[in-house]
Each structure stands twice: as C-alpha cells, then as structure tokens.
Backbone bond lengths (Angstrom), bond angles and torsions (degrees), N, CA, C in turn:
res aa  C-N    CA-C-N  psi(-1)  N-CA   C-N-CA  omega(-1)  CA-C   N-CA-C  phi
1 X - - - 1.452 - - 1.514 108.45 -
2 X 1.314 116.80 136.28 1.456 121.30 -176.12 1.507 109.06 -118.94
3 X 1.311 117.16 124.90 1.463 121.19 178.33 1.514 108.40 -123.81
4 X 1.312 116.51 139.89 1.453 120.35 179.65 1.519 108.37 -105.60
5 X 1.330 114.23 114.67 1.450 120.98 178.94 1.520 108.85 -118.69
6 X 1.313 115.15 155.98 1.455 120.80 -176.68 1.518 109.70 -96.44
7 X 1.322 118.05 126.18 1.457 122.46 176.86 1.519 109.39 -110.59
8 X 1.347 116.81 173.61 1.465 121.27 -178.70 1.514 111.25 -63.22
9 X 1.324 116.71 -27.48 1.461 119.54 -177.48 1.515 111.83 -88.35
10 X 1.324 118.25 2.83 1.453 121.04 179.75 1.495 110.88 117.94
11 X 1.343 116.72 -162.13 1.447 121.58 -177.30 1.519 110.56 -74.02
12 X 1.360 116.70 135.04 1.465 121.27 -178.81 1.513 109.27 -142.31
13 X 1.323 116.19 138.45 1.458 120.89 179.00 1.522 108.82 -85.70
14 X 1.322 115.90 115.43 1.462 121.30 179.23 1.520 108.38 -100.39
15 X 1.314 116.80 121.42 1.456 121.67 -177.07 1.524 110.77 -107.94
16 X 1.298 115.10 147.82 1.459 118.70 172.27 1.528 109.24 -84.72
17 X 1.318 114.83 159.16 1.459 120.50 -175.69 1.522 111.85 -66.38
18 X 1.320 115.98 144.38 1.466 122.72 175.29 1.530 107.70 -132.68
19 X 1.340 115.21 167.70 1.468 121.27 179.40 1.532 111.63 53.37
20 X 1.318 116.16 46.24 1.460 120.80 -178.62 1.534 109.36 -76.73
21 X 1.317 116.44 126.57 1.469 120.69 -178.61 1.527 110.57 -136.72
22 X 1.330 114.23 152.57 1.458 121.87 172.97 1.523 108.22 -100.05
23 X 1.307 116.81 132.38 1.460 121.74 175.69 1.521 107.59 -123.37
24 X 1.338 116.24 112.24 1.467 119.65 -172.27 1.522 110.35 -141.10
25 X 1.325 116.08 124.72 1.465 122.68 176.15 1.526 107.77 -131.19
26 X 1.322 116.39 122.45 1.475 121.36 -178.07 1.525 111.13 53.30
27 X 1.344 116.23 34.84 1.463 124.61 176.66 1.525 113.93 75.87
28 X 1.314 119.17 -1.14 1.462 121.50 168.31 1.527 105.30 -75.93
29 X 1.339 117.45 111.54 1.464 120.90 -164.89 1.523 112.35 -123.71
30 X 1.325 114.94 128.10 1.459 122.50 176.97 1.517 109.40 -119.38
31 X 1.322 115.58 143.43 1.458 122.42 172.05 1.524 106.48 -105.73
32 X 1.323 117.30 129.35 1.465 121.65 -175.78 1.521 110.30 -130.32
33 X 1.330 115.81 151.24 1.468 120.18 -177.49 1.521 110.00 -161.48
34 X 1.314 116.19 178.19 1.465 125.31 173.96 1.536 107.34 -128.21
35 X 1.346 119.56 164.99 1.471 129.49 -5.20 1.526 111.24 -97.02
36 X 1.324 116.29 175.94 1.457 121.17 173.86 1.524 108.50 -66.01
37 X 1.349 119.25 128.28 1.466 120.05 -175.40 1.526 112.80 -76.99
38 X 1.318 115.88 143.50 1.463 122.39 174.81 1.527 107.46 -130.48
39 X 1.322 117.03 111.57 1.447 121.58 -179.89 1.517 113.91 84.36
40 X 1.311 118.00 5.00 1.465 121.93 176.61 1.528 108.90 -150.24
41 X 1.312 116.82 173.49 1.471 122.08 -177.70 1.527 109.03 -133.47
42 X 1.334 114.50 171.27 1.458 121.14 178.24 1.531 110.17 -115.64
43 X 1.317 115.65 150.17 1.461 122.58 168.66 1.528 107.78 -134.29
44 X 1.325 116.41 133.56 1.463 121.73 -178.08 1.526 109.31 -102.60
45 X 1.319 115.12 133.25 1.461 121.00 176.33 1.524 108.72 -121.58
46 X 1.331 115.79 118.61 1.459 121.26 -178.33 1.522 110.34 -92.48
47 X 1.333 115.65 143.34 1.459 121.91 179.34 1.522 108.37 -138.27
48 X 1.335 116.66 150.67 1.460 120.83 179.05 1.507 110.94 -154.51
49 X 1.327 116.29 167.44 1.465 119.91 178.91 1.526 111.31 -62.56
50 X 1.341 116.99 -31.87 1.466 121.23 -178.36 1.529 111.15 -119.74
51 X 1.320 116.47 22.27 1.463 121.22 -176.57 1.522 110.27 -126.60
52 X 1.311 115.95 129.43 1.455 119.97 170.80 1.525 107.33 -73.34
53 X 1.319 117.02 142.39 1.453 120.20 -175.80 1.524 111.40 -52.66
54 X 1.310 114.13 132.95 1.462 120.70 -174.70 1.522 109.70 -135.06
55 X 1.343 115.95 125.68 1.461 120.37 -179.34 1.524 110.23 -90.58
56 X 1.325 114.02 136.21 1.468 121.36 176.87 1.523 108.17 -136.20
57 X 1.339 116.39 164.88 1.469 120.84 179.97 1.536 109.84 48.59
58 X 1.316 115.56 54.22 1.463 121.30 -175.75 1.529 110.40 -76.34
59 X 1.340 115.64 128.53 1.467 121.40 176.86 1.513 113.58 62.11
60 X 1.317 118.10 40.73 1.463 120.83 -178.57 1.527 111.68 -92.07
61 X 1.312 115.96 145.95 1.468 120.39 174.17 1.527 110.74 -99.75
62 X 1.345 115.72 12.19 1.461 121.06 176.88 1.530 109.70 -93.38
63 X 1.314 115.81 168.96 1.471 120.94 177.22 1.521 110.43 -116.75
64 X 1.316 114.34 33.32 1.461 121.50 179.52 1.520 108.57 -149.40
65 X 1.329 116.17 140.65 1.462 120.44 -179.88 1.522 109.26 -139.49
66 X 1.313 116.08 126.49 1.460 121.44 177.14 1.526 108.29 -81.71
67 X 1.340 116.20 111.89 1.469 120.89 -177.81 1.525 111.16 -110.30
68 X 1.335 116.45 19.80 1.464 121.18 -176.37 1.521 112.30 -55.67
69 X 1.326 116.89 -47.49 1.468 120.20 -176.28 1.526 112.19 -62.82
70 X 1.332 116.78 -27.25 1.465 119.80 178.69 1.522 110.58 -75.47
71 X 1.315 117.32 -49.29 1.472 120.16 -174.66 1.531 112.01 -71.87
72 X 1.346 117.05 -20.72 1.467 119.25 178.71 1.528 112.20 -70.91
73 X 1.331 117.24 -13.67 1.461 120.02 -179.73 1.526 111.46 -65.61
74 X 1.337 115.97 -31.80 1.464 120.27 177.33 1.527 107.26 -157.98
75 X 1.319 116.30 101.81 1.470 120.80 -173.07 1.522 113.10 -68.23
76 X 1.329 117.62 -19.08 1.465 120.46 -178.70 1.526 112.35 -100.25
77 X 1.323 117.48 3.14 1.461 121.23 177.43 1.531 109.32 -74.09
78 X 1.346 116.09 160.45 1.462 122.31 176.19 1.528 107.87 -104.88
79 X 1.332 115.58 117.04 1.460 120.77 -174.58 1.528 111.25 -107.16
80 X 1.326 114.78 147.46 1.466 122.10 167.65 1.518 107.24 -132.60
81 X 1.325 115.55 158.59 1.462 120.58 -179.26 1.523 109.46 -128.41
82 X 1.327 115.33 136.43 1.467 121.85 169.89 1.517 107.14 -101.64
83 X 1.307 116.49 127.34 1.458 120.60 178.25 1.525 107.70 -109.92
84 X 1.340 116.38 107.91 1.460 122.78 -177.35 1.533 110.18 -87.53
85 X 1.311 115.88 139.11 1.467 122.17 172.45 1.526 107.15 -103.31
86 X 1.334 117.37 116.19 1.460 121.35 -170.51 1.532 111.67 -126.81
87 X 1.358 114.65 146.39 1.457 120.48 170.95 1.530 107.58 -84.88
88 X 1.325 118.61 121.84 1.463 119.48 -178.49 1.534 112.02 -67.06
89 X 1.317 115.61 145.92 1.475 123.27 176.96 1.523 112.83 61.44
90 X 1.348 117.20 23.63 1.471 120.39 179.41 1.525 108.18 -98.64
91 X 1.342 115.73 69.85 1.469 120.74 -174.26 1.522 112.96 -74.11
92 X 1.326 117.53 -16.30 1.466 120.36 -177.11 1.525 112.47 -83.57
93 X 1.323 116.35 -10.46 1.466 119.84 -178.44 1.534 108.42 -95.46
94 X 1.331 116.23 112.77 1.464 120.96 -177.04 1.530 112.66 -98.65
95 X 1.310 116.16 3.81 1.455 119.06 178.39 1.534 109.83 -76.55
96 X 1.324 115.89 151.95 1.466 120.70 176.85 1.517 109.41 -67.57
97 X 1.345 117.71 126.21 1.466 119.15 -179.51 1.533 111.42 -60.89
98 X 1.311 115.34 157.23 1.460 120.61 174.53 1.537 108.72 -62.25
99 X 1.323 117.00 143.92 1.465 119.53 179.24 1.519 110.45 -150.13
100 X 1.303 114.95 164.83 1.465 122.22 174.48 1.517 107.73 -130.44
101 X 1.348 116.71 149.84 1.459 121.93 -175.53 1.527 110.30 -108.80
102 X 1.297 115.95 138.25 1.472 121.34 179.20 1.519 110.62 -78.00
103 X 1.300 115.44 170.69 1.461 121.33 169.86 1.523 108.67 -74.10
104 X 1.348 119.16 160.01 1.474 120.83 178.47 1.531 110.72 -66.68
105 X 1.322 114.56 152.21 1.461 120.33 179.73 1.532 109.46 -141.12
106 X 1.342 115.74 124.04 1.468 121.88 176.81 1.525 107.65 -112.79
107 X 1.312 119.43 105.84 1.470 121.34 -174.83 1.522 114.07 -54.39
108 X 1.327 117.69 -42.90 1.466 120.81 -174.17 1.525 111.98 -61.15
109 X 1.314 117.13 -35.60 1.465 119.72 -176.48 1.530 113.37 -102.73
110 X 1.342 117.67 -12.69 1.462 118.76 -172.98 1.518 115.38 -115.89
111 X 1.332 118.04 -18.64 1.459 117.09 178.03 1.524 109.51 -63.32
112 X 1.321 116.62 141.37 1.456 120.38 178.02 1.530 109.95 -77.57
113 X 1.318 115.25 148.47 1.467 120.55 -179.89 1.525 109.55 -84.37
114 X 1.325 115.56 129.61 1.460 119.45 179.42 1.519 112.14 -70.79
115 X 1.319 115.11 160.42 1.464 121.36 -178.81 1.523 111.17 -67.32
116 X 1.329 118.54 124.76 1.475 119.83 177.54 1.522 111.09 -72.07
117 X 1.329 115.52 157.71 1.459 121.59 -179.37 1.519 109.84 -112.77
118 X 1.328 115.65 128.03 1.474 120.57 175.17 1.526 107.34 -81.02
119 X 1.315 117.36 115.41 1.461 121.87 -176.37 1.524 113.23 -93.16
120 X 1.335 116.98 -24.66 1.467 119.74 -179.41 1.525 109.13 -161.63
121 X 1.332 115.19 143.41 1.467 119.54 172.27 1.523 109.02 -154.26
122 X 1.328 114.35 150.78 1.456 120.04 176.20 1.525 109.33 -156.81
123 X 1.309 114.58 148.34 1.462 120.95 175.56 1.514 107.69 -117.24
124 X 1.320 115.95 117.63 1.464 121.10 -179.32 1.510 108.88 -127.86
125 X 1.329 115.31 121.90 1.464 121.18 -175.27 1.531 109.15 54.15
126 X 1.334 117.92 -117.95 1.471 120.78 -176.80 1.531 111.45 -106.87
127 X 1.335 117.13 25.99 1.462 120.44 -178.19 1.526 110.78 -127.59
128 X 1.339 115.83 130.10 1.462 122.65 174.82 1.523 108.12 -108.07
129 X 1.335 117.13 119.95 1.456 122.18 179.29 1.529 109.23 -110.65
130 X 1.335 115.94 133.66 1.468 121.97 -178.90 1.525 109.08 -136.01
131 X 1.331 116.39 134.68 1.459 121.96 176.63 1.526 109.47 -117.85
132 X 1.335 116.13 138.60 1.462 122.64 -174.98 1.530 109.87 -123.33
133 X 1.341 116.46 140.77 1.470 121.04 176.02 1.525 109.35 -97.61
134 X 1.337 116.38 137.10 1.463 121.24 177.33 1.532 110.11 -69.86
135 X 1.335 118.55 132.07 1.467 120.30 176.64 1.530 110.97 -61.72
136 X 1.340 118.14 139.59 1.465 120.87 178.59 1.524 111.40 -79.31
137 X 1.319 116.64 161.27 1.464 123.24 175.94 1.533 108.07 -127.77
138 X 1.334 118.08 167.17 1.476 120.14 178.02 1.524 113.68 -80.02
139 X 1.319 118.40 -2.13 1.461 120.89 -178.37 1.531 110.21 -74.84
140 X 1.327 115.85 132.80 1.464 121.58 176.65 1.522 110.00 -115.04
141 X 1.309 116.47 136.99 1.454 122.74 173.16 1.518 107.10 -127.12
142 X 1.333 116.15 118.48 1.469 121.60 -175.52 1.528 111.57 54.40
143 X 1.330 114.95 38.80 1.458 120.76 177.12 1.511 115.29 81.86
144 X 1.321 117.92 -2.08 1.469 121.37 -177.52 1.522 110.25 -105.65
145 X 1.348 115.17 129.78 1.454 119.74 176.33 1.523 110.38 -65.24
146 X 1.317 115.47 135.00 1.460 120.99 -179.50 1.527 110.95 -94.18
147 X 1.330 115.92 145.70 1.463 121.30 175.83 1.530 109.35 -97.55
148 X 1.332 115.61 173.71 1.466 119.08 175.34 1.522 110.99 -59.16
149 X 1.330 117.47 -35.24 1.465 121.05 179.20 1.527 110.73 -65.01
150 X 1.331 117.07 -39.59 1.470 120.56 179.04 1.530 111.06 -61.80
151 X 1.329 116.34 -35.38 1.468 120.50 -175.31 1.527 111.64 -86.54
152 X 1.331 117.54 -49.01 1.468 120.78 -173.75 1.528 112.99 -88.24
153 X 1.327 116.46 -20.62 1.468 121.10 179.05 1.531 111.16 51.26
154 X 1.343 119.02 -123.94 1.465 121.10 -175.39 1.529 113.48 -74.42
155 X 1.335 117.02 -6.84 1.468 118.97 174.14 1.522 111.03 -70.45
156 X 1.337 116.18 -19.56 1.464 120.97 -175.46 1.523 111.14 -96.80
157 X 1.320 115.55 134.16 1.460 121.21 172.89 1.524 108.54 -137.63
158 X 1.318 115.58 167.85 1.460 120.99 177.05 1.524 109.68 -120.27
159 X 1.327 114.51 141.78 1.459 122.27 177.04 1.529 108.28 -112.71
160 X 1.318 115.96 139.38 1.461 120.59 173.94 1.517 108.70 -122.02
161 X 1.323 116.60 136.27 1.465 123.02 176.59 1.526 106.52 -118.23
162 X 1.326 116.80 122.48 1.459 120.03 -173.54 1.525 110.42 -135.80
163 X 1.321 115.18 155.54 1.460 121.29 -177.48 1.535 109.28 -157.01
164 X 1.331 115.58 155.92 1.459 120.48 175.87 1.524 109.13 -64.94
165 X 1.316 115.85 138.02 1.461 120.52 178.59 1.523 109.81 -55.98
166 X 1.321 116.16 136.35 1.460 124.40 -177.64 1.525 112.67 74.25
167 X 1.330 117.41 9.36 1.465 121.12 178.37 1.529 109.74 -113.58
168 X 1.337 117.14 162.55 1.467 121.32 -179.68 1.524 112.59 -110.01
169 X 1.315 117.54 -14.41 1.461 120.30 -178.81 1.522 111.93 -76.16
170 X 1.342 116.54 121.80 1.467 121.11 -177.02 1.522 111.63 -103.57
171 X 1.330 114.57 148.26 1.455 122.29 169.44 1.527 107.81 -121.74
172 X 1.319 117.87 162.44 1.462 120.76 -178.89 1.527 110.44 -137.53
173 X 1.313 114.20 158.71 1.469 121.72 175.48 1.517 107.33 -151.53
174 X 1.316 117.58 161.93 1.458 120.73 179.47 1.515 109.94 -139.00
175 X 1.342 114.48 159.78 1.450 120.41 179.55 1.521 109.85 -149.66
176 X 1.326 116.39 148.42 1.460 122.07 174.93 1.534 110.75 -90.22
177 X 1.325 116.84 -4.30 1.461 121.61 177.61 1.526 108.59 -103.85
178 X 1.327 116.47 -162.78 1.463 121.35 178.95 1.526 111.66 -108.06
179 X 1.339 116.30 16.61 1.450 119.74 -177.31 1.522 111.30 -133.31
180 X 1.334 114.17 142.13 1.462 121.48 173.66 1.529 108.31 -116.01
181 X 1.316 116.64 143.64 1.455 122.89 171.50 1.526 106.80 -138.06
182 X 1.326 116.17 103.96 1.458 122.23 -168.07 1.528 110.15 -117.18
183 X 1.321 116.00 137.02 1.459 121.27 174.87 1.529 109.26 -81.18
184 X 1.330 116.56 125.95 1.461 122.28 -179.58 1.523 109.24 -129.20
185 X 1.315 116.39 173.99 1.463 121.10 179.01 1.528 109.90 -76.75
186 X 1.291 115.12 128.92 1.460 121.47 -178.99 1.525 110.07 -65.05
187 X 1.332 115.36 138.49 1.451 119.64 175.45 1.511 114.93 87.03
188 X 1.360 118.89 -0.05 1.461 122.64 178.79 1.520 110.52 -113.59
189 X 1.333 116.71 136.90 1.460 120.88 173.43 1.529 109.12 -77.08
190 X 1.343 116.08 150.55 1.462 121.19 -178.75 1.531 110.52 -130.71
191 X 1.339 115.04 150.78 1.456 122.34 172.90 1.535 108.11 -118.65
192 X 1.347 116.26 155.51 1.468 119.08 -176.60 1.523 110.94 -161.52
193 X 1.334 116.15 162.07 1.460 122.32 167.06 1.529 108.07 -142.30
194 X 1.322 116.33 163.91 1.458 122.32 -173.55 1.525 109.88 -126.34
195 X 1.342 116.11 147.00 1.459 122.41 173.67 1.521 109.69 -134.34
196 X 1.348 115.89 142.61 1.464 120.39 169.67 1.528 107.39 -79.40
197 X 1.326 116.76 152.38 1.459 120.55 -174.96 1.532 110.00 -150.73
198 X 1.338 115.63 138.26 1.468 121.21 172.23 1.531 106.76 -123.30
199 X 1.330 118.03 93.60 1.465 121.61 -173.06 1.523 113.86 -64.16
200 X 1.331 118.59 -20.73 1.467 120.33 -178.61 1.522 112.72 -75.07
201 X 1.316 117.57 -13.70 1.463 121.16 -179.96 1.522 111.80 -76.99
202 X 1.339 115.11 150.57 1.456 120.16 173.40 1.522 110.50 -84.29
203 X 1.335 116.74 -33.50 1.466 122.15 179.24 1.522 108.96 -133.37
204 X 1.342 114.89 167.26 1.469 120.38 179.21 1.527 111.82 51.77
205 X 1.309 116.48 42.74 1.465 119.50 -178.48 1.524 112.65 -70.68
206 X 1.336 116.29 -42.93 1.463 119.83 -172.49 1.518 111.76 -108.59
207 X 1.321 114.10 149.67 1.460 120.73 175.48 1.520 109.34 -82.11
208 X 1.305 116.10 177.44 1.453 120.51 170.11 1.529 108.86 -68.34
209 X 1.323 115.84 158.99 1.457 120.79 -178.35 1.525 110.62 -73.52
210 X 1.313 115.79 142.54 1.459 119.22 171.83 1.530 108.60 -70.98
211 X 1.311 116.55 169.81 1.461 119.37 174.81 1.529 109.37 -64.96
212 X 1.318 116.24 149.49 1.461 121.39 -179.22 1.536 109.86 -77.07
213 X 1.323 115.60 131.67 1.459 121.94 176.53 1.524 109.16 -116.60
214 X 1.330 116.33 149.70 1.459 120.51 178.26 1.530 109.79 -132.43
215 X 1.320 115.13 140.48 1.464 119.98 175.74 1.521 108.95 -85.34
216 X 1.315 116.06 168.91 1.461 121.46 179.28 1.516 109.12 -137.87
217 X 1.316 116.22 128.97 1.467 121.04 177.94 1.518 108.75 -82.60
218 X 1.338 118.05 113.98 1.452 122.91 -178.01 1.532 110.53 -89.85
219 X 1.330 115.69 174.19 1.457 120.68 -178.66 1.518 111.35 -58.61
220 X 1.335 117.16 -40.06 1.469 118.16 -179.39 1.524 111.49 -64.44
221 X 1.364 115.23 -29.26 1.461 118.13 177.06 1.520 110.93 -69.50
222 X 1.338 115.04 -38.71 1.465 118.51 179.03 1.535 110.10 -66.67
223 X 1.332 117.00 -38.55 1.452 120.29 179.29 1.525 111.72 -65.44
224 X 1.328 115.72 -21.48 1.467 119.68 -178.25 1.524 112.58 -87.40
225 X 1.334 117.34 0.78 1.461 119.53 178.11 1.526 110.40 -61.46
226 X 1.305 116.76 157.97 1.467 122.60 -178.70 1.526 110.42 -56.56
227 X 1.341 116.37 116.67 1.460 121.80 -177.18 1.521 111.80 -63.61
228 X 1.318 117.50 -34.13 1.462 120.76 179.50 1.519 111.49 -60.51
229 X 1.334 116.72 -40.42 1.468 120.07 179.16 1.526 110.75 -64.07
230 X 1.338 115.55 -40.20 1.457 119.00 179.94 1.530 110.27 -65.81
231 X 1.349 116.48 -42.59 1.465 119.98 179.86 1.520 111.18 -64.28
232 X 1.329 116.54 -37.36 1.468 119.69 178.65 1.524 110.18 -63.48
233 X 1.340 116.10 -43.60 1.464 119.93 -179.28 1.523 110.48 -64.18
234 X 1.349 116.20 -45.14 1.470 120.47 179.77 1.530 110.93 -64.34
235 X 1.352 115.44 -42.30 1.469 119.66 179.99 1.516 111.60 -62.16
236 X 1.347 116.06 -41.39 1.463 119.45 179.60 1.526 110.71 -64.53
237 X 1.349 116.01 -39.10 1.466 119.56 179.72 1.528 110.75 -65.84
238 X 1.334 117.22 -41.06 1.472 121.19 179.33 1.525 110.35 -65.32
239 X 1.334 116.07 -43.38 1.468 119.92 -179.84 1.523 110.92 -62.20
240 X 1.348 116.19 -40.15 1.462 120.03 179.08 1.521 110.51 -64.66
241 X 1.343 115.29 -41.03 1.469 118.99 179.48 1.525 111.08 -63.83
242 X 1.346 117.25 -42.54 1.463 120.87 178.57 1.529 110.57 -62.15
243 X 1.339 116.15 -41.89 1.459 120.19 179.23 1.524 111.34 -61.43
244 X 1.328 115.39 -41.20 1.471 119.07 179.13 1.522 110.63 -63.73
245 X 1.352 116.49 -41.05 1.469 120.15 179.99 1.533 110.53 -64.67
246 X 1.339 117.04 -44.21 1.468 121.00 179.41 1.524 110.72 -60.78
247 X 1.346 115.86 -45.48 1.472 119.28 179.06 1.521 111.23 -61.66
248 X 1.342 115.96 -39.67 1.469 119.55 179.79 1.526 110.42 -64.00
249 X 1.339 117.44 -41.50 1.468 121.30 179.69 1.525 110.38 -65.09
250 X 1.344 116.51 -45.24 1.465 120.44 179.96 1.520 111.03 -60.51
251 X 1.330 115.70 -45.83 1.468 119.86 -179.75 1.528 110.71 -61.65
252 X 1.332 114.78 -41.94 1.472 119.68 -179.46 1.531 110.52 -62.48
253 X 1.341 117.52 -44.26 1.464 121.25 179.33 1.521 111.61 -63.99
254 X 1.339 115.27 -40.02 1.460 119.15 179.26 1.526 110.91 -62.36
255 X 1.328 116.45 -41.46 1.460 120.69 -179.86 1.521 110.39 -63.91
256 X 1.355 116.84 -41.73 1.473 120.47 179.73 1.525 111.21 -64.91
257 X 1.362 115.13 -39.82 1.468 118.92 -179.58 1.521 110.25 -65.10
258 X 1.326 117.86 -41.93 1.456 121.53 178.46 1.524 111.19 -64.32
259 X 1.341 115.44 -37.89 1.468 119.46 -179.68 1.523 110.37 -65.22
260 X 1.325 118.65 -42.11 1.459 121.90 179.33 1.532 110.51 -65.16
261 X 1.322 115.17 -41.67 1.456 118.96 -179.40 1.511 110.59 -63.39
262 X 1.328 116.83 -39.25 1.465 121.21 -179.56 1.522 109.91 -67.02
263 X 1.336 119.03 -38.39 1.457 122.05 179.71 1.521 111.06 -64.23
264 X 1.338 117.16 -40.61 1.461 120.42 179.89 1.524 111.20 -64.63
265 X 1.333 115.79 -37.01 1.474 118.58 -178.34 1.518 111.04 -69.70
266 X 1.323 118.11 -30.05 1.463 121.78 -177.87 1.524 114.19 -88.46
267 X 1.366 118.82 -4.23 1.464 120.75 178.74 1.521 110.06 -74.22
268 X 1.397 118.95 139.53 1.475 121.01 179.10 1.525 109.90 -67.81
269 X 1.315 118.60 151.39 1.474 121.27 -179.59 1.529 110.92 -66.16
270 X 1.296 119.92 149.77 1.456 123.78 -179.55 1.558 109.45 -71.78
271 X 1.334 114.27 134.58 1.460 120.28 177.60 1.512 110.59 -84.38
C-alpha cells in the first residue's frame, strides 16, 4: 500500500512494509522486511495471545528488528507484528500511520534448530562413541542460559549418519540423550555427522548438519585385530610357498630324468 504524506522536506512517498519474514534460530528472532525507507521511519508493534501490545525498534530507518526479548516471554505464544510507516517529527498528525501485519509466528514450533556440536568421539574395536553438546539459546532462567534440551526436553533427539571411510552407503541411528554408542565393523575407519531433530514438528524438524568427522585406525587398533585371522592368512601364504617349492623341485627332477633318458637313446651302440 502506498500513501503520500507531506514531510518538512517536501513531498515523500511513504510505503508500507512488504516481504515481511521471521528469521529465528534457537529462539534468537529477527523480523525483516522491505523496502529501505527514504524520508520516513518504521516502528514495530508486537502482539500475542498472552502479550499486551509492545512497541520495539521505535522510529528505526532499518528493515530489521530484533524481537528476541519479546518472544522469550512465552515461547508457545502466537505472535504477530505490525510494522508502522511513520513520518518523523510529525506531531501534528493524529491519524494512525499506515502499517502492514506479519504472518503469525510461534517460536516453540517454528524456530530453526541450531547446528549441534560434536564434543568428543572415538572408535575402539567395534564400537563408535560420539558425544554431542546441546545448542545454547538466549533464554535465561534464574540467570542461567538455557539449551535446546532445557526447553524441548524429550521432544528433542539427535540423529547420526555414519558410513565407512571412502564409502557412499550411509547408516543412521538416533538417541534421546547426548551420546551415541554404535556397533561398527572392526578395523574400518568411519565418517559421520549429527543433526538435532524434533519429530513431533510438522516443519523445521531437523537442524543443519554438523561438520563431518572421521575416525582413524591407529597402529594399536591394527595390532588388536583377531590374531586367528592373521595366523590363518600367514599359514595359507606359507603353505602356498611350500607348494610352489615342491612343484619346482618335481619339475626340475622330471626335466633331468628326461634329459638323461634322451642322452642314452642318442649314444652309439657298443662295438
């Protein structure tokens, strides 16, 4: 909607906000819109089912407003925002400024899940162990910052996707805790990444992928391989070598015997 209002500097086109979007990760929430104002400013007014209307980012010439402190008051409330387009210092105008309304936003179900951090992992024998840290949020309770686990509790789980190094076939596992303990093939290195997940959600179920980590099979791991398998391999190699030597000896003797027989046949008869 376009309204033409008169400012001290002359005629100016005052536009209402368009392309209004919510950007929220781990409850850190920004309201964003277009266009950049020229000759006017914006003021954001937040409203909710359990919230008295509250103005934030008053008289801003930006197209972004941090509304985190408002939505943290009740993460399960449904919020909307009115973005007013106002002429600054126009105290004589008592009419309600032009405004546009955002779509509804429910932080608990719509905030995106932040990327989890792998704090420790190790592969020992046929077991891969992985530990994950819960992403922090800006919410404080009794002065302590809350994590996603503190807020979502059993709604939150972690998914791990893992595969043999240099392979493309993936397997997955999940846990309601912050630890994975997975059975893998002994003697093979593995790579993996982790995602946070809230299966009860209709949208925004999974977080972004963590960085990919890979294990490494060290010399001590190789020494721990099944000794029987190593002995079988060595025994088979020795047996093959002995067989080759025996065949070589037999062939050599056969050749010598044929050579002697041929010499006797070619000798002239005794006079």
